[in-house]
N, C-alpha and C positions, 0 to 999 in steps of 0.2 A: 530353288528347286519347288516345283508346285507339290501339292499335296499327293496328286495321282503318282507323280514322278518318285517321292518319297516312298509312297506305299508300294510302288512297282518294284522298288532296291529293295525294299525288305523282305517283301515276296520272294523275289530273288534269290538273297541271301538265304532265306529258310529252306528253300527249294534246293539250295547247292548242300546244306547241311543235312536236309533227307535224303537226298539222293547218295551223299557218302553213306549214311546211316543203312539205307537201303542195300547198296553195293556190299554194304559189311555183314548183310544178313541179320541186323540187329533190331529192326521193326517187326513188332507181334500183328496179330491179326486185326486189333485196333487202330495201332499206329498206320498200317497199310492202308484201313478204311479212309482214316483222314488225308494220307497222301493222295488217295485216289480222288476224294473230293477236292483237293487243292487241284490236281490236274485236270479236273473235270471242269472246273470255274475258269481255268486258264485254256479252256476249249481244245485240250491235248487228249481228244477221245481217246484214241486207240491205246495211248499208254495208260489213261484212266481205267480204261476197261480189262487191260493186262493185271494192274494192279488191285482193281476190285475182284477180280477171280482169284487171284492170290489170298486176299482177304478172307474170303468166305471160305476158300479151301483150308485156311488154318483154323478159323472159327467161324462154323457154318451157324451158326444160331444168332450172329448178328443181321436181325432183317434190316436195319437202315443199309448196311452194304449191299442187301440184293436189292431192295430197292434202287439204290443209286445204280447198279449194274443195268438194271432193267430200264431205267432211263437211257443208257447209252446205247440199248440194242434196238436199232430200227427195222431190223429184220427178223422173224422167227427163225429163218434157217441159218443165220450167224452164229445161233446157240451152239450148233454142230461144231462149230470151230472153237468155242471156248471150252478149256480143258477142267472142267467142273467135276469135282469128286462126287461120287454117289453118296447121298444123304435124305433123310426125308424132308429137308428143307429145300430140297431142289425141286421137290414137286409142288411147293407153296411157290417156289419163285417160278416156274413154266406156268403155273395156274394164273398169277399175278400178270405174267406178260403177257398172256394169250388174251387176257381181258384189254392190256394196254394197247395190244396192236388190233383190238376190236376182232379178233378170232374166238367170237361169243359164245357160239355153241360148243368148241372144242375146250374151252375155258371151264364152260358149265360142267361139263362130264368130268373133267380133271378136279372140280370141286365136289362133285357127287361122289368120286373115289374116296377123295380125302376124309369126307364126312363119315364113310363107312369106320375110319379110324379114331377119328376127332367127332363123335356126334355131339358132344357139347360145345363145342366151338362157335362163339358168337362172330369170329373174324369169318370163318367160311360160310356161315349162314349170310352175313352181310355181302360176301362178295357174291354168293350166288343171287341174292335178291339184285344186285349192281347188274350182274349178266343178265338178268330176264329184263332189266329196264331198258338194257340196249338193245335187246331182241325185240322191243315192243311189247312185251307180254306183262303190260302195267298191272292186270289183276292179280296175276301170280305172285309179283315181285310187290305188290302192295300188301299181299297176305304175308309175306316173308317178312317185310320190314316191321308189320304189326307186331310179328311173333318176336322178332330182336327186341323190339321195345318192352315186350312184355318181360322176356328176359332181362334186360338192361335198361330199365327206365330213363337214366340220366345220361344215356349214350348220346353224343353229338355226331361223332365220324359218320359219313355216309348218310346222316340222316337229311341233308340238303338235297340227295338224290331222291329221298322219299317225299320231299317236299315237292319237287318237280313232277312225279307222279299224280300228288294231290292236285296241283294246279293244271295238269292235262286234262285230269278228270271233273275238273270243276269242283272240288269237295271243299266250300268253302268253310263250313264249320269243323272238319278234320284239319284243314291248315291252319286256321284261327288256334285251336286247341294245339297243335305241334308247336307253333310260333311262340305263345304264350309258355308254354312248359321250356322251351330251348330258351327263352330268355330269363326265365326262372333259374334254371340251369347253371349256365355262364353266357352272359349278354357280350362279353368281351371275345367270343369265338368267331372265326370267319363263317363257320357253317350257321351260326345262329343269325348272322347279318344276313345270310343268302335266304335262309327261310324265311325271315320278316320279310325280306326284299320281295320274294315269291307272293306272300300273303297281300302286300299292298299292290302288287302289279295284278293278281287274281281282282281285287276290288276295283282296278282301273286308276289307281292313284300312281301314276308312273314318275313323278318328280320324287315322291317319298322312298320308291322301290330303287332307284338310280341312287338316292341318298345312302340306301344301307347296302348296295353293292358298294358303293365307294367306300363306306366305313370297312366292309370285309378286306379290302384291298390295302387301306392303311394299316388293318392288322397283319395282312400276308399279302407283299406286293406281287407274289408268284402263284397266288389263288387262281388255278384256272377256272374254276366255275363261275367265279364272281364276274371275270371279263368277259365270259361268254354269256350271261344273263345279262350284264350290263348293255353289252351289244345288242341283245334281243329287245331290251327296253328302248333303246334309241330308235332302233329300226320300227318299232311300235309308233313312236313318237314322230316318224319321218325325219329324224335328226341322222342323215345318211352319214355325213361325214364323221360324228362323232361314234357312229356305229362302226364305221369301217376302222377308226384308230383301236378300239375296245378289240375288235375280231383280230385285227393284226396284233396287237398285244398277245392274245391268246394263242396265234398261231407262232409266235416268238418262244413262248414257253414251252409248248408241247406241238410240235407241227405233225404230230401223228395223230390227232384227235380232229375228225373229220368236222365237228361242230364248226369251228373257226372258220373252214374253207367254205362249208355250206353257208355260214352266215354273211361272209363276204359275196358269196353269187347272190344271195337274196337282196343284198344291198345295192349292188350294181345293176342288179334288174330294175330295181324300184329307179334306179337313176337312168333308166333307159339305156343301159350301156349293155347290150346281150352278150357281145364278144368278151368282154370282161368276165361276164357271169359265166359262160362256159369255161373259160378257163379257170376258175375256182371250182365250177362244179365237177368238172374232171379230176380236179384235185379230190375233192369229196368222195368222188365214184371209187377211185383208187385205193382208198382208206376202206371204205364200206360198200364193197359193189354188189353186196346182196341186200341193200335197202333202196327198196322200191321209190321212195319219197326223192333221192337224190336223182334216179333216172328221169322221173317225172320233171322235176325243175329243168334239168337239161333239155328234155324235149321242147318244153315250153319256148324255151331261147331258141332253139332251132326252128320252132314253129313261127316265132315273130320275125325271125329272120327270111321265112317262106322256103326253106329249106326242109321240104317234107319228108324226103326219102330218110334224111339223118334223125329227124324226128319219130318215125316211125320205129326206126331201130332202137332208138332210146325207148321208147313207150312198150316194145316188146320186151327190153331188157326188164322194165318195172313189172310188167305182168308176170314174167317167169319169177318173179321174185315177192310173192304173195302181195300183190298191191291190194291192201285190205279195202281201200276206199273205193276202190273200182275206177279211179281216173283214168289208170291206161286204157283197159277196155272202152270205156266211153270216148276216149279221143282216138283210140285205133279204128273206131268203126266210122266217126267223123270225117278222118281224113281218107280212109278209103271210098267214102261215099263221094268226096271232093276229086279225088282220082278217077271217078266212076267206075270203081271196081266193086259193083254190088254184091256179087258173090261171096267176096271177102269181108265186106261191110257186114253183109246180114250174119255171118259167122259172129263177129265180134258184137254185133246187136244181140244176138241170142246168148251170148256168152255173159254179156252184162245184164241181161233181163234176169237169167238165172242166178248171179250172182246178188241181185237186187231182192230177187223173189226169196232166197235163203235169209237174208239179213232182214226180211219183212220191211224192205225200204221203198217209199213212195217219193216222187217228185218229177219235175220236167224231163229228168233223163229217160225215166220209165215208160212216160208216155211218146215221147220221142224215139223210143225203141220200138214200142208196140206199133206206131204208125208206119216204120220203116219197115218193119216185117211183114205187117199186114200189105201193104202196097208190093213188097217183093214177091210175096207167097201167090199173091193174086195174078201177078204177070208171069210168076212160074207155074200158073194153073192148080196150084196147092190149094183148093177152094176151102177145105178142112181146117187148115191151118190158120189162112188169111179170114176165116170166120172166128175162130177162136181169138186172133190177137185182136180183131175188130170189135168182138164181144166184151172185151176188157177194157177197151178205149170209151165204150159208153159209160164208165163211171167217173170219166174225166169231163172237163166242161170245156167251153171256148170251142175253136174250130176243130181241135182233135176229135171231139164228138161228133160234130155234123160230117168229117170226112168219115168217120167210122161207119155211120148210118149210110153214107154214099157207096161205100165199101159194101156192106151187108147187101143194099138193094143189088147192086151189080154181081154178087155172088149170087143170089135169088135168080136173078135173070138169066144167068149163064148156066146155073143147073135146070131151069124152066127148058132153057133151049136143048139142054140133052137130053134131057126126058121126051121132049118132043121128036128130038131127031130119032131117039131109041124105039120110040113107038112108031 
């Protein structure tokens, strides 16, 4: 017999013993938890879910059992079918599951309620910070993580998420300090390896970053963040096939995490395979329907396939879901211009201009919006608006400035003609 066959027969024998003990009702809450874990590893999900429900009902304070149960729940609605007894631990479970299923606002509200009863809980503080991170509220999340580290300076759990925020915000000094502290606390933790990997990635040392993410995976082969971050690094290195392998590993570990599907979409986009990208972006949007980045990415693929109507629908979904970067508005304006629907294009150019003004942004997209609106309002005989947009264009150089001068001259000419006709 092979080693695998021997192990399988041993597991089968143990399962028979456990089945008999379970039938005889001789298993306590902890043994039921172990029984549930075995069933889960054997991919007997329905049985495992039922056993774990029994386990937490007998002994509700076994958080590991709740976490294992959460991993078996792919749909929040399925919780209603579980016969869970009322207990304060159930509130922690539902909050945790909300974040796992990307119902971040709902989870955040639950944790805020729990914080009223457990005001000094570092776990609740950490989960609140994570919820804000998933909602792209990086400033608020950073403040909460800093408070958490002041309360618990040697904490490593969830701190790799904090390092992601520092990476996105390009805080090199803070990330360096965090990596140094994590290394001094425990260099053999996967969280530490991910933090150091993020530090090297921010410095542009991709090979070293991959090395540290690899170390994290040697310590914990099922550490989801390490697989995803490794995929990101390979994508930056244009090593598409290695990135695909990393993202697929992440998807195998937890298919509910949108980042692996989003990463696969980006990788196939790099390989100029838009149909594959759309397939994976659709999976990502089904998990994160309120994230504008997913819709913008999918719209870009439809654009490359010249499917303008589908692209417009995706950009509209992005715009309705707080597209902070204004990508969707700019793209919608251009696509409607391409379709010669000038009034709709003007609407989106005006909206994009208002968004840029509110954020004090400058750039080619602003001058492009001003030029289009100046031309459009001139054609519509709205001379005051055309003058306003053209005057702003005088602050820009190049052909936009020259065209603005020509529009202002035309406005002056029309006004003179109107004055002459009235007199």
